[in-house]
Each structure stands twice: as C-alpha cells, then as structure tokens.
C-alpha positions as CSV (number, residue, x, y, z in Angstrom):
1,M,-94.8,-88.4,29.9
2,I,-98.6,-87.6,29.4
3,R,-99.6,-91.2,30.1
4,V,-97.2,-91.5,32.7
5,N,-98.7,-88.4,34.8
6,S,-102.3,-89.0,34.0
7,T,-101.7,-92.5,35.2
8,L,-100.1,-91.2,38.4
9,A,-102.7,-88.7,39.2
10,A,-105.5,-91.5,38.4
11,L,-103.6,-93.6,40.9
12,G,-103.7,-90.8,43.7
13,A,-107.4,-90.3,42.9
14,A,-108.2,-93.8,43.5
15,S,-106.2,-94.1,46.6
16,L,-108.3,-91.0,47.8
17,L,-111.2,-93.2,47.2
18,G,-109.6,-96.2,49.2
19,I,-108.8,-98.2,46.0
20,S,-105.6,-100.2,45.7
21,G,-104.6,-98.9,42.1
22,L,-106.7,-98.3,38.7
23,A,-107.5,-102.1,37.3
24,Q,-106.7,-102.3,33.3
25,A,-105.3,-98.9,33.1
26,G,-103.5,-98.8,29.7
27,A,-105.1,-102.0,28.4
28,T,-108.8,-101.4,28.5
29,L,-109.5,-102.7,25.0
30,D,-107.3,-105.8,25.4
31,A,-109.2,-106.4,28.6
32,V,-112.6,-106.2,26.7
33,Q,-111.4,-108.1,23.6
34,K,-110.4,-110.8,25.9
35,K,-113.7,-111.1,27.8
36,G,-115.7,-110.5,24.8
37,F,-117.9,-107.9,26.0
38,V,-117.8,-104.6,27.5
39,Q,-118.9,-103.9,31.2
40,C,-121.4,-100.7,31.4
41,G,-122.1,-98.8,34.5
42,I,-125.6,-97.4,34.3
43,S,-128.2,-96.0,36.4
44,D,-130.0,-98.2,39.1
45,G,-133.4,-97.2,37.4
46,L,-134.2,-93.9,35.3
47,P,-136.6,-94.2,32.6
48,G,-135.4,-92.5,29.1
49,F,-131.5,-93.1,30.2
50,S,-131.1,-96.5,31.7
51,Y,-134.1,-98.6,33.2
52,A,-135.0,-102.5,32.8
53,D,-138.3,-103.0,31.3
54,A,-141.1,-105.8,32.1
55,K,-138.6,-108.5,29.9
56,G,-135.6,-107.1,32.2
57,Q,-134.0,-105.8,28.7
58,Y,-132.1,-102.7,29.6
59,L,-133.4,-99.4,27.8
60,G,-132.2,-95.8,27.6
61,I,-130.0,-93.2,26.1
62,D,-126.8,-94.6,28.3
63,V,-127.6,-98.0,27.7
64,D,-127.6,-97.0,23.7
65,V,-124.1,-95.7,24.3
66,C,-122.9,-98.5,25.8
67,R,-124.4,-100.9,23.2
68,A,-122.9,-98.3,20.5
69,V,-119.2,-98.9,21.9
70,A,-119.7,-102.8,21.7
71,A,-120.9,-102.6,18.1
72,A,-117.6,-100.5,17.5
73,V,-115.4,-102.9,18.9
74,F,-116.8,-106.1,18.3
75,G,-119.5,-105.4,15.3
76,D,-122.1,-106.7,17.8
77,A,-124.3,-104.2,19.9
78,G,-125.4,-107.2,22.0
79,K,-121.6,-107.8,23.5
80,V,-122.1,-105.4,26.6
81,K,-123.0,-106.4,30.2
82,F,-124.6,-103.7,32.6
83,S,-124.0,-103.3,36.0
84,P,-126.8,-101.1,37.7
85,L,-125.2,-98.5,40.1
86,T,-126.5,-95.9,42.5
87,A,-124.8,-92.4,42.9
88,K,-122.7,-93.2,45.5
89,E,-121.5,-96.3,44.1
90,R,-120.6,-95.4,40.3
91,F,-117.2,-93.5,40.7
92,T,-115.7,-96.4,43.0
93,A,-117.2,-99.2,40.5
94,L,-115.3,-97.4,37.4
95,Q,-111.9,-96.4,39.5
96,S,-111.5,-100.2,40.7
97,G,-112.4,-101.7,37.3
98,E,-115.6,-103.3,37.6
99,V,-117.0,-101.7,34.9
100,D,-115.2,-100.5,31.6
101,V,-117.1,-97.2,31.2
102,L,-119.5,-95.3,33.4
103,S,-122.6,-94.1,31.0
104,R,-125.0,-93.1,34.0
105,N,-126.5,-89.7,33.6
106,T,-123.2,-88.2,35.2
107,T,-122.9,-84.7,35.5
108,W,-119.1,-83.3,33.9
109,T,-117.4,-81.4,36.4
110,S,-114.0,-79.9,37.3
111,S,-113.2,-82.1,40.2
112,R,-114.5,-85.3,38.9
113,D,-112.3,-84.8,35.5
114,A,-109.1,-83.5,37.3
115,A,-109.3,-84.8,40.8
116,M,-110.9,-88.5,40.5
117,G,-109.1,-89.9,38.1
118,L,-111.8,-89.8,35.5
119,N,-111.8,-88.8,31.9
120,F,-115.6,-87.5,30.3
121,T,-115.3,-88.5,26.7
122,G,-118.3,-86.2,25.8
123,V,-122.0,-85.1,26.1
124,T,-124.7,-87.2,25.8
125,Y,-127.3,-84.9,27.0
126,Y,-127.3,-81.0,28.2
127,D,-129.3,-80.7,31.1
128,G,-129.7,-78.4,34.2
129,Q,-131.2,-78.9,37.9
130,G,-134.9,-78.1,38.3
131,F,-137.6,-78.8,40.9
132,L,-140.8,-81.1,40.7
133,V,-143.9,-80.3,43.2
134,N,-147.2,-81.3,43.7
135,K,-149.7,-79.0,42.3
136,E,-151.5,-79.0,45.6
137,L,-148.6,-76.9,46.7
138,G,-149.6,-73.9,45.2
139,V,-146.1,-72.2,43.9
140,S,-145.3,-71.6,40.2
141,S,-141.7,-70.4,40.9
142,A,-138.5,-72.0,43.2
143,K,-138.3,-68.4,44.5
144,E,-141.9,-69.7,46.5
145,L,-140.1,-72.2,48.1
146,D,-139.0,-70.4,51.4
147,G,-139.1,-73.4,54.1
148,A,-139.7,-75.9,51.9
149,T,-138.3,-79.3,52.7
150,V,-136.3,-80.7,49.8
151,C,-135.5,-84.3,48.6
152,I,-132.3,-85.0,47.2
153,Q,-130.5,-87.6,45.8
154,A,-127.2,-88.5,48.0
155,G,-123.8,-88.6,46.3
156,T,-124.8,-86.2,43.3
157,T,-124.1,-82.4,42.1
158,T,-127.6,-81.6,43.3
159,E,-126.6,-80.7,47.1
160,L,-124.4,-77.9,46.2
161,N,-126.3,-76.6,43.6
162,L,-129.4,-76.3,46.0
163,S,-127.5,-74.8,48.4
164,D,-126.1,-72.3,46.4
165,Y,-129.5,-71.2,44.8
166,F,-131.2,-70.9,48.2
167,R,-128.3,-69.0,49.5
168,A,-128.2,-66.6,46.9
169,N,-132.0,-66.1,47.0
170,S,-132.1,-65.9,50.5
171,L,-134.2,-68.7,50.8
172,K,-134.6,-71.7,53.9
173,Y,-134.8,-75.2,53.4
174,T,-134.8,-78.6,55.0
175,P,-133.1,-81.2,53.2
176,I,-133.6,-84.7,53.1
177,T,-131.4,-87.3,51.3
178,Y,-131.8,-90.5,49.9
179,D,-129.6,-93.2,48.2
180,T,-131.7,-93.7,45.1
181,S,-133.9,-91.6,42.6
182,D,-136.7,-93.9,43.4
183,E,-136.6,-93.0,47.2
184,S,-136.9,-89.6,46.5
185,A,-139.6,-89.6,44.3
186,K,-141.5,-91.8,46.5
187,S,-140.9,-89.2,49.3
188,L,-142.3,-86.5,47.4
189,E,-145.3,-88.6,46.4
190,S,-145.7,-89.4,50.3
191,G,-145.9,-85.9,51.3
192,R,-142.7,-86.2,53.1
193,C,-141.3,-83.6,51.3
194,D,-142.6,-80.4,49.6
195,V,-140.3,-80.7,46.3
196,L,-137.7,-82.8,44.5
197,T,-134.8,-81.6,42.9
198,S,-132.7,-83.1,40.4
199,D,-131.6,-83.0,36.8
200,Q,-134.8,-81.8,35.0
201,S,-134.2,-85.0,32.7
202,Q,-134.5,-87.0,36.0
203,L,-137.7,-84.9,37.0
204,Y,-139.7,-85.7,33.8
205,A,-138.7,-89.3,34.0
206,Q,-139.5,-90.1,37.6
207,R,-143.0,-88.0,37.3
208,I,-144.1,-90.9,34.8
209,K,-143.6,-93.3,37.4
210,L,-145.7,-91.4,40.3
211,A,-149.7,-92.9,40.5
212,N,-150.9,-89.8,39.4
213,P,-148.3,-87.7,37.0
214,D,-150.5,-84.8,36.0
215,Q,-150.7,-84.1,39.6
216,Y,-146.8,-82.9,39.3
217,V,-145.3,-79.9,37.6
218,V,-141.9,-79.3,36.8
219,L,-141.1,-75.3,37.8
220,P,-139.5,-73.3,35.0
221,E,-136.4,-72.4,36.9
222,V,-133.1,-74.2,35.7
223,I,-130.6,-73.3,38.2
224,S,-127.3,-75.0,37.1
225,K,-125.3,-76.6,34.1
226,E,-125.4,-80.6,33.9
227,P,-123.8,-81.6,31.0
228,L,-124.4,-85.5,31.3
229,G,-121.8,-87.9,29.6
230,P,-119.7,-91.0,29.7
231,A,-116.5,-91.3,31.5
232,V,-113.9,-93.9,31.7
233,R,-110.6,-94.1,33.6
234,Q,-107.5,-91.9,33.3
235,G,-104.4,-93.3,31.7
236,D,-106.1,-95.1,28.8
237,E,-105.9,-92.7,26.1
238,E,-106.5,-95.8,23.5
239,W,-109.8,-96.7,25.4
240,F,-111.0,-93.2,25.9
241,D,-110.7,-92.7,22.4
242,I,-112.7,-95.5,21.3
243,V,-115.7,-94.2,23.2
244,R,-115.3,-90.5,22.7
245,W,-115.5,-91.5,19.0
246,T,-118.6,-93.7,19.2
247,L,-120.4,-91.0,20.3
248,F,-119.3,-88.3,17.9
249,A,-119.9,-90.9,15.3
250,M,-123.7,-90.9,15.9
251,V,-123.9,-86.8,16.2
252,N,-122.1,-87.0,13.0
253,A,-124.3,-89.5,11.4
254,E,-127.4,-87.4,11.9
255,E,-125.9,-84.1,10.8
256,L,-125.1,-86.0,7.6
257,G,-128.5,-87.7,7.1
258,V,-127.3,-91.3,8.0
259,T,-129.5,-93.6,9.6
260,A,-130.5,-97.2,11.0
261,A,-132.3,-97.6,7.9
262,N,-130.0,-96.3,4.9
263,V,-126.5,-96.7,6.8
264,E,-125.4,-100.1,4.6
265,E,-126.9,-98.5,1.2
266,T,-125.2,-95.0,1.8
267,A,-121.6,-96.8,2.6
268,K,-122.1,-98.3,-1.0
269,N,-123.2,-95.4,-2.9
270,T,-122.3,-92.2,-1.3
271,K,-120.5,-89.4,-3.2
272,N,-120.1,-87.4,0.1
273,P,-116.6,-87.3,1.2
274,D,-117.4,-86.6,4.9
275,V,-120.1,-89.6,5.0
276,A,-117.8,-91.9,2.9
277,R,-114.7,-91.5,5.5
278,L,-117.2,-92.0,8.5
279,L,-118.7,-95.0,7.1
280,G,-115.2,-96.5,6.1
281,A,-115.8,-96.4,2.1
282,E,-112.6,-93.7,2.2
283,G,-109.4,-94.0,4.2
284,E,-108.5,-96.2,7.3
285,Y,-110.0,-94.1,10.0
286,G,-111.1,-97.4,12.2
287,K,-107.6,-98.6,12.0
288,D,-106.5,-95.2,13.8
289,L,-109.0,-96.6,16.5
290,K,-108.1,-100.1,16.5
291,V,-111.6,-100.9,15.5
292,P,-113.0,-102.5,12.5
293,K,-113.1,-100.4,9.2
294,D,-117.0,-100.6,9.3
295,W,-117.2,-99.6,13.0
296,A,-119.6,-96.4,12.6
297,V,-121.6,-98.6,10.2
298,Q,-122.2,-101.0,12.8
299,I,-122.7,-98.3,15.3
300,V,-125.6,-96.8,13.0
301,K,-127.1,-99.9,11.8
302,Q,-127.5,-101.7,15.1
303,V,-128.2,-98.7,17.6
304,G,-129.0,-95.5,15.4
305,N,-127.9,-92.1,15.2
306,Y,-127.6,-89.5,17.9
307,G,-131.3,-88.3,16.8
308,E,-132.5,-91.7,16.6
309,I,-131.7,-92.5,20.2
310,F,-132.6,-89.6,21.4
311,D,-136.4,-89.5,20.0
312,R,-137.1,-93.3,21.1
313,N,-135.7,-92.8,24.4
314,V,-136.8,-89.3,25.7
315,G,-137.9,-87.4,23.1
316,A,-141.3,-87.5,20.6
317,G,-141.1,-91.2,20.4
318,S,-140.8,-91.8,24.0
319,E,-143.3,-91.3,27.0
320,L,-141.3,-88.6,28.4
321,K,-141.5,-86.7,25.3
322,I,-139.2,-84.0,25.9
323,E,-137.9,-81.3,23.3
324,R,-134.4,-81.6,21.6
325,G,-133.7,-78.1,22.9
326,L,-130.1,-77.6,23.9
327,N,-129.5,-81.2,22.8
328,A,-130.6,-80.4,19.0
329,L,-127.6,-80.3,16.4
330,W,-125.4,-77.3,16.1
331,N,-127.1,-76.2,13.1
332,N,-130.5,-76.5,14.4
333,G,-130.3,-74.0,17.2
334,G,-128.7,-76.8,19.6
335,L,-125.4,-77.7,21.2
336,Q,-124.6,-81.2,20.1
337,Y,-121.7,-80.5,17.6
338,A,-118.8,-83.3,16.8
339,P,-115.7,-83.3,15.1
340,P,-115.2,-84.9,11.4
341,V,-113.9,-87.8,10.7
342,R,-110.7,-87.1,8.4
C-alpha cells in the first residue's frame, strides 16, 4: 500500500508539471543495469559542485555523488553520464525519466519532498542563503541593502527567502531574475545589480569566476536553511535506498577512518566490526541493497569518503577553500551523521 500510494502521489505531481507519467518508477535499478550506466542530472556549471574542466571532464561534490552511485551499482565509477540542467529544467528532467538521479545543489523542502513526486535521499551539503556585493558598494551588512537591485536565479528557493528577509527587516529591493547562475554573476560584475543572492556555497563558487574576485565580498548574514542533496522519483524505494546508502557509506567511511588509500587493506585486515560490516568483510548488507558485496569498498576506493570529496572539491584542497563548518562530522562539531551498516 505504501508503494502504491507514493507512486500515485508522484503521478499526481507529475501531472501538475505537465508530464504524462513517471518513467521507470519502481524499476529504476533494472533500467540502469540494462542500459549500463547511471544518468545523472547536475548543475549547468557551478565550481565545486558540478562543472566541466578544460578537458570536458565533470568535477564537483554533486558529480562525485553520481560517480559513487555508479561504483556501488556497477563497481565502476565511470559508468555514469551527465545531463547539465538549469534550475527550471531539473525537476521535469527527473520526473520524466530523463535522469535517474538529480544531484544538483538542490534544497530539500517540504513542497518538493511531498508535492512534487520527489524523494530526497540525504544532505550532501548544509548551506544557507547569503549576499555577494562589490566592495565599492560600501556595505558590510545585508541590513544596509535598502533600495538595492538584487540579482536572483529563477526557479530557486532564493526568491521567497529574499522576499521574506527584506519584508521582515522593512527593506525595499528591485529583483532581476536570470535563468542561470552565470548570467546572475555577470550582471553583478557589469553593475546592473548591486547584489547577488544565492546559497553561500554558490556565491563563493561564482566569485572565483569573476575577473577580479578580491573586489567582491560575501556579507556575514545567512538568512535561510538550505540542506542540499540528491533526489530521486517517488515510488521506487529500491533505487531510493541505493542512492541514500551511497551517501551514508561515504560519511561512515570518513568517521571510521577508511580512505581511498587504505580501504582495500582495511577490508582485508580490520578487527573493527563496524568497519567489517561497511566494507563487506562481515555480513551480506550489499545483498539487502541489491548491489555487490564490496559496494562500499568500490565507492571509497574510486571516489573517496565524504571528507575526501569535500576537501578536493570545495574545501582546503580546492580553490574555494570553504571551511567544513556545519558539514563537519557530528563528532567534530558538525551535522554530518550517517546511520550504521548493520
């Protein structure tokens, strides 16, 4: 009954979006295995999360989540194809079956979770909305932005958050919306708008793409909660579990000290029961997910644990150099926490 009800709800949401039905609902894993790869919806270009380098290779946290899913299912992180999507396109692409998973800096909200036929599988990055301004504007706080012209990316949660914040603080503003984050950033750089608002992670990513990054500053206010994570279609609990536990495996691996460099040796020699269960040395937990026994070994070996993908994409090992903050593990002052494999 739960599966039927969730599928019907998803079909209703798909109808609202003008879509005839949910492609592959209830059989995504079978379809993925048949075609031989995971089709992943990502951003249309956001450094640190999903973007193409000079060689056309996709990189970023969201990209690595998709590669990890492919590693879990196929034992090969390379068996994934990417569909760059704008904020407007992303939900339709998932609902229609164009992509198998949406891993595109997307905020988990009640309406998206309950009314759009989506299921969010976890949080890859805890974020919050902020403001990026040119230092020449001469402001040090968002509360000094009364009368400002604000650039916003259309089809995102930022529009409502912005309206709520300015109304609550009795401030006026003029919005200018754009379809892509790059267009918004270029408008700020050209002086068409006074301020660019988006998730803080996106502001840091856009700032490094500007001609003179040091001329711009992210204001201190964080005006919303933006838990970003992958989403799948409702009605397919089997596929939902695989994507969810792929993320959990990376978080657990970091907590247990399992890295890309030591995972194979650890799988053979560990005396820690939690590690043994995670890496398939004990029990049949991969079988429960309908993936190979060494699914977590392949994830960590080929993609890394959560700390490793954070560091190289947005953290100390990247251009962005964002501190872990809320994205640190629970036992290190952060919010990242994963249920155990057992």
